[in-house]
C-alpha positions as CSV (number, residue, x, y, z in Angstrom):
1,X,22.5,16.2,-9.0
2,X,19.2,18.1,-9.5
3,X,18.4,16.2,-12.6
4,X,19.1,12.9,-10.7
5,X,16.7,13.9,-7.9
6,X,14.2,14.9,-10.4
7,X,14.2,11.4,-11.8
8,X,14.0,9.9,-8.4
9,X,11.0,12.1,-7.4
10,X,9.4,11.4,-10.8
11,X,9.4,7.7,-10.0
12,X,7.9,8.2,-6.5
13,X,5.2,10.5,-8.0
14,X,4.5,7.9,-10.7
15,X,3.7,5.5,-8.0
16,X,1.6,7.9,-6.0
17,X,-0.5,8.8,-9.0
18,X,-1.4,5.1,-9.5
19,X,-3.4,5.3,-6.3
20,X,-5.6,2.2,-5.7
21,X,-5.0,0.8,-9.1
22,X,-1.3,-0.2,-8.4
23,X,-2.2,-3.9,-7.4
24,X,-3.8,-4.5,-10.9
25,X,-1.0,-2.5,-12.7
26,X,1.6,-4.7,-11.0
27,X,-0.4,-7.8,-11.8
28,X,-0.5,-6.9,-15.4
29,X,3.2,-6.0,-15.4
30,X,4.2,-9.3,-14.0
31,X,1.8,-11.4,-16.2
32,X,3.5,-9.4,-19.2
33,X,7.0,-10.3,-18.0
34,X,6.1,-14.1,-17.7
35,X,4.6,-14.2,-21.0
36,X,7.7,-12.7,-22.6
37,X,10.0,-14.8,-20.7
38,X,8.1,-18.0,-21.8
39,X,8.1,-16.5,-25.5
40,X,11.9,-16.3,-25.3
41,X,12.4,-20.1,-24.4
42,X,9.8,-21.5,-26.9
43,X,11.0,-19.2,-29.6
44,X,14.7,-20.3,-29.0
45,X,15.9,-16.8,-28.1
46,X,17.2,-18.0,-24.9
47,X,18.9,-21.4,-25.4
48,X,19.5,-23.9,-22.6
49,X,21.3,-26.6,-24.7
50,X,24.3,-26.9,-22.6
51,X,22.5,-27.3,-19.3
52,X,20.0,-30.0,-20.8
53,X,22.9,-32.3,-21.9
54,X,22.6,-35.7,-20.2
55,X,25.7,-35.1,-18.3
56,X,25.0,-31.8,-17.0
57,X,21.2,-32.2,-16.2
58,X,22.2,-34.3,-13.1
59,X,23.8,-30.9,-11.7
60,X,20.6,-29.2,-12.2
61,X,18.7,-28.9,-8.8
62,X,15.4,-28.1,-10.6
63,X,14.6,-29.5,-13.9
64,X,12.8,-26.4,-15.2
65,X,15.7,-24.1,-13.8
66,X,18.4,-24.4,-16.6
67,X,21.0,-21.5,-17.2
68,X,20.8,-19.9,-20.5
69,X,23.6,-20.5,-22.6
70,X,24.7,-17.0,-23.8
71,X,25.1,-15.7,-20.0
72,X,26.1,-19.1,-18.2
73,X,29.1,-19.1,-16.1
74,X,31.9,-21.5,-17.7
75,X,34.4,-23.1,-15.5
76,X,38.0,-23.8,-16.5
77,X,39.7,-24.1,-13.1
78,X,40.6,-27.8,-12.5
79,X,39.3,-29.0,-16.0
80,X,42.5,-30.7,-16.3
81,X,41.8,-33.0,-13.7
82,X,38.6,-34.3,-15.5
83,X,36.0,-31.8,-14.2
84,X,33.8,-30.3,-16.8
85,X,33.0,-26.5,-17.3
86,X,29.3,-26.7,-16.4
87,X,27.7,-25.2,-13.4
88,X,23.9,-24.0,-13.0
89,X,24.8,-20.3,-12.8
90,X,24.4,-17.3,-14.9
91,X,26.3,-13.7,-15.0
92,X,23.9,-10.9,-14.5
93,X,25.4,-7.4,-15.7
94,X,25.6,-4.6,-13.6
95,X,25.0,-0.7,-14.0
96,X,28.2,-0.4,-15.8
97,X,27.6,-3.3,-18.2
98,X,30.2,-5.5,-16.3
99,X,29.5,-9.2,-14.9
100,X,28.5,-7.8,-11.4
101,X,26.5,-10.7,-10.1
102,X,26.8,-14.5,-10.3
103,X,23.3,-15.8,-9.9
104,X,23.3,-19.5,-9.2
105,X,21.5,-22.5,-7.4
106,X,22.2,-23.6,-3.9
107,X,24.8,-26.4,-4.3
108,X,24.1,-30.1,-4.4
109,X,26.2,-32.7,-2.5
110,X,27.8,-33.6,-6.0
111,X,28.3,-29.7,-7.0
112,X,30.1,-28.5,-4.0
113,X,33.4,-28.7,-5.7
114,X,32.0,-27.0,-8.8
115,X,30.6,-24.1,-6.4
116,X,34.1,-23.6,-4.8
117,X,35.8,-23.7,-8.4
118,X,33.5,-20.8,-9.3
119,X,34.0,-18.7,-6.2
120,X,37.8,-19.1,-6.5
121,X,38.2,-18.6,-10.3
122,X,36.0,-15.4,-10.4
123,X,37.6,-13.9,-7.4
124,X,34.3,-13.8,-5.4
125,X,34.7,-12.0,-2.1
126,X,31.2,-12.0,-0.8
127,X,28.5,-14.9,-1.1
128,X,24.8,-13.6,-0.6
129,X,22.6,-16.6,0.7
130,X,18.7,-16.2,0.7
131,X,17.6,-19.5,1.9
132,X,18.3,-22.0,4.6
133,X,19.6,-25.7,4.3
134,X,16.1,-26.9,4.8
135,X,12.7,-25.5,4.5
136,X,8.9,-25.8,4.6
137,X,8.8,-28.1,7.8
138,X,5.5,-29.1,9.1
139,X,5.5,-31.1,12.4
140,X,2.4,-32.9,13.5
141,X,0.7,-31.2,16.2
142,X,0.8,-34.2,18.6
143,X,4.7,-34.6,18.0
144,X,7.0,-33.4,21.1
145,X,10.0,-31.6,20.4
146,X,12.3,-34.6,21.1
147,X,10.2,-36.7,18.5
148,X,10.5,-33.6,16.1
149,X,14.2,-33.5,16.3
150,X,14.6,-37.4,15.9
151,X,12.4,-37.5,12.7
152,X,13.9,-37.9,9.3
153,X,13.5,-35.0,7.1
154,X,10.9,-36.7,4.8
155,X,8.5,-37.2,7.7
156,X,8.8,-33.6,8.8
157,X,7.9,-32.3,5.7
158,X,11.2,-30.6,5.2
159,X,12.8,-30.1,2.0
160,X,16.7,-29.8,1.2
161,X,17.1,-26.4,-0.4
162,X,20.9,-25.9,-0.2
163,X,23.8,-28.2,0.6
164,X,26.0,-26.7,3.3
165,X,29.1,-25.5,1.6
166,X,30.6,-23.6,4.4
167,X,32.6,-24.9,7.7
168,X,31.4,-24.9,11.2
169,X,33.1,-24.3,14.4
170,X,36.1,-26.7,14.6
171,X,34.9,-28.4,11.7
172,X,36.8,-27.7,8.5
173,X,35.1,-28.4,5.3
174,X,37.4,-30.3,2.5
175,X,36.0,-30.5,-1.0
176,X,38.4,-31.6,-3.6
177,X,41.6,-29.3,-3.3
178,X,39.7,-26.6,-1.3
179,X,39.9,-26.5,2.6
180,X,37.4,-24.1,3.9
181,X,37.3,-23.0,7.7
182,X,35.1,-20.8,9.8
183,X,36.9,-17.8,11.2
184,X,34.0,-15.8,12.7
185,X,30.3,-15.9,12.6
186,X,28.1,-13.0,13.9
187,X,24.6,-11.8,13.4
188,X,24.1,-8.5,11.5
189,X,20.5,-8.3,12.7
190,X,17.6,-10.5,13.4
191,X,17.6,-11.9,10.0
192,X,21.0,-11.9,8.6
193,X,24.1,-13.8,9.7
194,X,27.6,-12.9,8.6
195,X,30.1,-15.6,8.3
196,X,33.9,-15.1,7.6
197,X,35.4,-18.2,5.6
198,X,39.2,-18.8,5.2
199,X,39.5,-20.7,1.9
200,X,42.8,-22.5,1.2
201,X,43.6,-23.7,-2.4
202,X,46.9,-25.2,-3.1
203,X,49.5,-22.7,-1.5
204,X,47.1,-19.8,-1.5
205,X,44.6,-18.6,1.2
206,X,41.6,-16.1,0.9
207,X,38.8,-14.6,2.9
208,X,35.4,-15.1,1.6
209,X,32.4,-13.4,3.5
210,X,29.0,-15.0,3.5
211,X,25.8,-13.2,4.3
212,X,22.8,-15.6,5.0
213,X,19.1,-14.2,5.1
214,X,17.7,-16.7,7.6
215,X,13.9,-16.0,7.4
216,X,13.1,-15.4,3.7
217,X,10.3,-18.1,2.9
218,X,10.5,-19.8,-0.5
219,X,8.2,-18.2,-3.3
220,X,7.5,-15.5,-0.5
221,X,8.9,-12.4,0.7
222,X,10.3,-10.7,3.7
223,X,8.1,-9.0,6.2
224,X,9.9,-5.6,5.4
225,X,12.7,-4.3,3.2
226,X,14.9,-3.0,6.0
227,X,17.0,-5.9,6.6
228,X,17.3,-6.8,3.0
229,X,18.7,-3.2,2.4
230,X,21.2,-3.8,5.3
231,X,22.4,-6.9,3.8
232,X,23.3,-5.4,0.4
233,X,24.9,-2.5,1.9
234,X,27.1,-4.8,4.2
235,X,28.0,-6.9,1.1
236,X,29.3,-3.9,-0.5
237,X,31.2,-2.7,2.7
238,X,32.9,-6.2,2.7
239,X,33.5,-6.3,-0.9
240,X,35.3,-3.2,-1.0
241,X,36.3,-1.5,-4.2
242,X,38.1,-4.3,-5.9
243,X,37.1,-6.5,-8.8
244,X,34.9,-9.6,-8.3
245,X,31.2,-10.1,-8.8
246,X,28.8,-10.9,-6.0
247,X,27.8,-14.4,-5.9
248,X,24.1,-14.7,-5.0
249,X,21.9,-17.8,-4.5
250,X,19.0,-19.2,-2.8
251,X,17.6,-22.8,-3.7
252,X,16.9,-22.4,-7.4
253,X,18.9,-19.2,-8.0
254,X,16.1,-17.2,-9.6
255,X,13.2,-15.8,-7.3
256,X,14.8,-14.8,-4.1
257,X,18.1,-14.3,-5.9
258,X,16.6,-12.0,-8.5
259,X,15.1,-9.8,-5.9
260,X,18.6,-9.2,-4.4
261,X,20.3,-8.6,-7.7
262,X,17.7,-6.1,-8.7
263,X,17.7,-4.4,-5.4
264,X,21.4,-3.9,-5.5
265,X,21.5,-3.1,-9.2
266,X,18.9,-0.2,-8.3
267,X,21.0,0.8,-5.3
268,X,24.1,1.3,-7.5
269,X,22.2,3.5,-10.0
270,X,21.2,5.6,-7.1
271,X,25.0,6.0,-5.7
272,X,26.3,6.5,-9.1
273,X,23.6,9.0,-10.0
274,X,22.7,7.2,-13.2
275,X,19.0,6.7,-12.9
276,X,18.0,6.8,-16.6
277,X,14.9,8.9,-17.9
278,X,11.5,7.0,-17.7
279,X,13.2,4.6,-15.2
280,X,11.2,1.5,-15.0
281,X,11.4,-1.7,-12.6
282,X,9.6,-3.4,-15.2
283,X,12.5,-3.0,-17.6
284,X,15.2,-3.8,-15.0
285,X,13.4,-7.2,-14.1
286,X,12.9,-7.9,-18.0
287,X,16.5,-7.5,-18.8
288,X,17.5,-9.7,-15.8
289,X,15.3,-12.5,-17.0
290,X,17.1,-12.2,-20.4
291,X,20.3,-13.2,-18.5
292,X,18.9,-15.7,-15.6
293,X,15.8,-17.7,-16.0
294,X,12.7,-16.7,-13.7
295,X,14.5,-14.0,-11.9
296,X,12.0,-12.5,-9.6
297,X,9.9,-15.5,-9.7
298,X,6.5,-14.5,-8.3
299,X,4.1,-11.6,-8.4
300,X,4.5,-11.2,-4.6
301,X,8.2,-10.9,-4.8
302,X,7.8,-8.2,-7.9
303,X,5.6,-6.2,-5.4
304,X,8.3,-6.5,-2.7
305,X,10.7,-5.4,-5.1
306,X,8.6,-2.3,-5.9
307,X,8.4,-1.6,-2.2
308,X,12.0,-2.0,-1.6
309,X,13.1,0.3,-4.4
310,X,10.6,2.8,-3.4
311,X,11.9,3.0,0.1
312,X,15.4,3.4,-1.5
313,X,14.2,6.3,-3.8
314,X,12.6,7.9,-0.7
315,X,15.7,7.6,1.4
316,X,17.6,9.2,-1.2
317,X,15.4,12.3,-1.3
318,X,15.5,12.6,2.4
319,X,19.2,12.6,2.6
320,X,19.7,15.1,-0.2
321,X,16.5,17.3,-0.3
322,X,15.5,19.5,2.8
323,X,11.9,19.6,1.2
324,X,11.4,15.8,1.0
325,X,10.4,15.4,4.6
326,X,7.4,17.8,4.1
327,X,6.3,15.8,1.0
328,X,6.7,12.5,3.0
329,X,4.6,13.7,5.9
330,X,1.7,14.7,3.7
331,X,1.7,11.5,1.1
332,X,0.2,8.5,2.4
333,X,2.8,5.5,2.7
334,X,3.6,3.1,0.3
335,X,1.7,-0.1,1.2
336,X,3.4,-3.5,1.6
337,X,1.3,-5.5,-0.6
338,X,0.4,-3.1,-3.4
339,X,2.3,0.1,-2.7
340,X,-1.2,1.9,-3.0
341,X,-1.2,5.6,-1.9
342,X,-4.6,5.8,-0.7
343,X,-6.9,8.9,-0.1
344,X,-8.2,9.4,3.3
345,X,-11.5,7.4,3.7
346,X,-13.1,10.7,4.7
347,X,-12.6,12.2,1.3
348,X,-14.2,11.0,-1.8
349,X,-11.6,10.1,-4.5
350,X,-12.8,12.9,-6.7
351,X,-11.8,15.6,-4.5
352,X,-8.1,14.6,-4.7
353,X,-6.2,17.0,-7.0
354,X,-5.4,15.2,-10.4
355,X,-1.7,14.7,-10.3
356,X,-1.0,16.9,-7.4
357,X,0.5,16.3,-4.2
358,X,-0.7,17.8,-0.9
359,X,2.1,19.6,0.8
360,X,3.1,21.6,3.9
361,X,5.0,24.5,4.3
362,X,6.4,26.2,7.4
363,X,6.2,30.1,8.0
364,X,9.1,31.3,10.2
365,X,8.1,33.5,13.2
366,X,10.5,35.5,15.4
367,X,13.8,33.4,15.7
368,X,14.1,34.1,19.4
369,X,10.7,32.1,20.3
370,X,10.4,28.6,20.7
371,X,9.9,26.7,17.6
372,X,6.5,25.0,18.7
373,X,5.0,28.5,18.9
374,X,6.9,30.1,16.1
375,X,5.1,28.3,13.2
376,X,1.9,28.2,11.8
377,X,1.2,25.8,9.0
378,X,-0.3,26.3,5.6
379,X,-1.6,24.0,3.4
380,X,-2.6,24.1,-0.3
381,X,-4.9,22.3,-2.8
382,X,-6.0,23.0,-6.2
383,X,-9.6,22.2,-7.2
384,X,-12.6,23.7,-8.3
385,X,-14.0,26.8,-6.8
386,X,-15.7,25.9,-3.4
387,X,-19.3,26.4,-2.4
388,X,-18.1,28.9,0.5
389,X,-15.3,30.2,2.3
390,X,-14.3,30.5,5.9
391,X,-12.1,32.6,8.1
392,X,-8.3,32.5,7.3
393,X,-9.0,31.6,3.6
394,X,-7.9,33.4,0.6
395,X,-9.7,32.5,-2.9
396,X,-8.2,33.9,-6.0
397,X,-10.7,34.7,-8.7
398,X,-10.1,31.6,-11.0
399,X,-11.9,28.5,-12.0
400,X,-9.1,26.5,-10.7
401,X,-8.6,28.0,-7.1
402,X,-5.7,27.6,-4.5
403,X,-7.2,27.4,-1.1
404,X,-5.2,28.5,2.2
405,X,-6.1,28.1,6.0
406,X,-4.5,28.6,9.3
407,X,-3.6,25.5,11.4
408,X,-2.3,26.2,14.8
409,X,0.4,23.7,16.5
410,X,-1.0,20.3,17.4
411,X,-0.7,21.4,21.2
412,X,-3.0,24.2,20.8
413,X,-5.6,22.3,18.9
414,X,-9.0,21.2,20.3
415,X,-9.6,17.8,19.1
416,X,-10.6,14.3,20.5
417,X,-8.9,12.2,18.0
418,X,-7.5,12.6,14.4
419,X,-6.0,10.9,11.5
420,X,-2.4,10.8,10.2
421,X,-1.2,11.3,6.8
422,X,-2.6,7.9,5.7
423,X,-6.0,8.9,6.8
424,X,-6.5,5.5,8.6
425,X,-4.7,5.3,12.1
426,X,-6.0,7.2,15.0
427,X,-3.5,9.0,17.0
428,X,-5.4,9.1,20.4
429,X,-7.0,11.9,22.5
430,X,-5.1,15.2,22.5
431,X,-5.8,17.4,25.8
432,X,-7.8,20.5,25.0
433,X,-6.6,23.8,25.7
434,X,-8.3,25.6,28.6
435,X,-9.0,28.5,26.5
436,X,-10.8,27.4,23.2
437,X,-8.9,28.7,20.2
438,X,-10.7,30.8,17.8
439,X,-12.0,29.5,14.1
440,X,-8.7,29.7,12.5
441,X,-6.7,27.6,15.2
442,X,-7.9,24.2,14.1
443,X,-9.0,22.3,11.3
444,X,-13.0,21.4,11.4
445,X,-14.1,18.8,9.0
446,X,-17.7,17.8,8.6
447,X,-18.7,15.0,6.5
448,X,-15.3,15.1,4.6
449,X,-15.5,18.8,3.7
450,X,-13.9,21.5,5.6
451,X,-15.7,24.6,6.7
452,X,-12.5,26.6,5.9
453,X,-12.5,25.5,2.5
454,X,-9.6,23.1,2.4
455,X,-11.8,20.3,1.3
456,X,-9.8,17.4,2.8
457,X,-9.0,15.9,6.4
458,X,-5.3,15.9,6.9
459,X,-3.0,16.5,9.7
460,X,-0.1,18.9,8.8
461,X,3.1,17.6,10.5
462,X,5.5,19.9,12.4
463,X,8.2,21.4,10.3
464,X,11.7,19.9,10.8
465,X,13.3,23.5,10.7
466,X,12.7,27.0,9.4
467,X,12.2,27.1,5.8
468,X,10.6,29.7,3.6
469,X,7.8,28.3,1.2
470,X,8.2,28.3,-2.5
471,X,7.8,31.7,-3.9
472,X,4.6,31.0,-5.9
473,X,2.8,30.1,-2.5
474,X,1.2,33.0,-0.5
475,X,2.5,33.5,3.1
476,X,-0.4,33.2,5.5
């Protein structure tokens, strides 16, 4: 367990160390992924001959998204009735090397039967859908809702992204020998809908669950990862422990589909505690692209994947490491667009400790007193010897000094406004104590340098419970 957590922590610390270079680094990584993917196709490493055949090409929604031959899904069910073995779908390996995912395009009107052949033949219990039936509507500003509803799809600017392959209330869907009925439809959250379908084939009937993400824009990303994480967690709850891959699709079955597969893949690494040394999302996406063309299709989706995985890793540390909460409080958050972990604007970049993390520790007081009054807070930073020291500071005689200072509980601090750990968001006014505290009772920062010798402007969060500091730190 400890080695697993060390690897999780190492990944987060690598992201933190990238600081403001994060955006440029991810752009270079994704550019490299695209270049390698193109080289595989032009060099014949990833062949698409079967999907390019005349009889099969009409089953591809997009002519430039054709499944790789080596990993394509081959249908055998109903072949004796004159149906071919082709469908625009690829297997993607899971963490244990099994065929854990089927990444496929949204069905076309003439491939509905092939889709349900796939679901039935490979024992799919859960379908993840990351698109809507139609997307990209642009109604004119002068059109009334009634006119909008009566206009044909082409005039609305809507594009058909996926044929409806599930039944609606009181309307069973019959496609070939398959009869699909809807038994239940419920919202999981504001973005995800769960449908329970009953699928009958010959004399057998099975339940198949469909989770549809309703607000994921084509070529874009969701506003935050929370509902995506909920979606994949719910998928595994519904799937249970039995065999059968997850069927994942959007419209083309590559961009949004690839993000979902990658998120679930990393989640399984965490659950099984098999995070490899030097874990890299670059390698994960590159490996998936060898199995399904254009998996994780855009740079924005690649950035979102980093953000989501970082949140997964952070949750893992929170749930297993009691010391991670203090680390989280003092590290700037992972930003949505580039995951930058930025230094406070009041602090020059050069004063940030190289490779270090600002941490807070709690020092227990008498156990019978209320918690708010029984803890002082100590902060630590390694840097060059300061120009001067202030009250409450110990400075070891070393070229690389470790500085300490007292910080009283926030209720006792005399401030008009402060910054949180991001160094950007005002927290509002804090009532001043009637009896002004002494010089050690609060942080005083002037022009980015603290008179007490700390050298940074950072609010130290309230500890979550009594914990002794690490042995190598000095108790204040």
